[in-house]
C-alpha positions, 0 to 999 in steps of 0.5 A: 457488498459484504466486503464493504460491510466488514472492511474499514476505510482509512482516509485518503489524506491529502493525495489522490490518484491524479497526483501519480503517473502509476496507481496500483491496488495492492493487498497484503499483511502489515508487518511493521508500522513506523514508530517515528524513529529514523529508518522506521518503515510501514512494511507490508508483505504484499501479493504479486503486482503483475501490472507494476511498471518499474522505472527501468520499464520492467513489468511486474513485481513478485510477492515480497515484504516491502516498505511503502512510503507514507506521506500522510500519516493519517492514512495509517490511523487504525492500522495494526501489525497483522492486519490484512489491507488493501493499499492504493499506492502511487508512483511517478518516475519523471521528472523525479521519483515520487511515491506514496500510499494514497489510501488503505482499507483494512480487510477482514482478518480471514481474507485469503492472500495469494503470494504465488 
């Protein structure tokens, strides 16, 4: 309950969990926000994702800085570089690869992250 009082929920945009085959909740620190130029990313240094399923079938992903696809820019409203965030992220592998951030919650700045 305390987390709810101090966190800020940033909208869900037009997508939902049902739009994707795999949905993950990922925590990390925002490294970069898109600035509208070609190649500009929403980049987060995220904790390990032990249940991540790659298109190859491999399970798990180590902690790393990673760009995330943002299909609806409204999910980034209020997010700043340095924020600790929880991302709801979806992927579908077939018939074609589709991915995107579904929602972002800004966590308290002192939230402890584990990159082991």
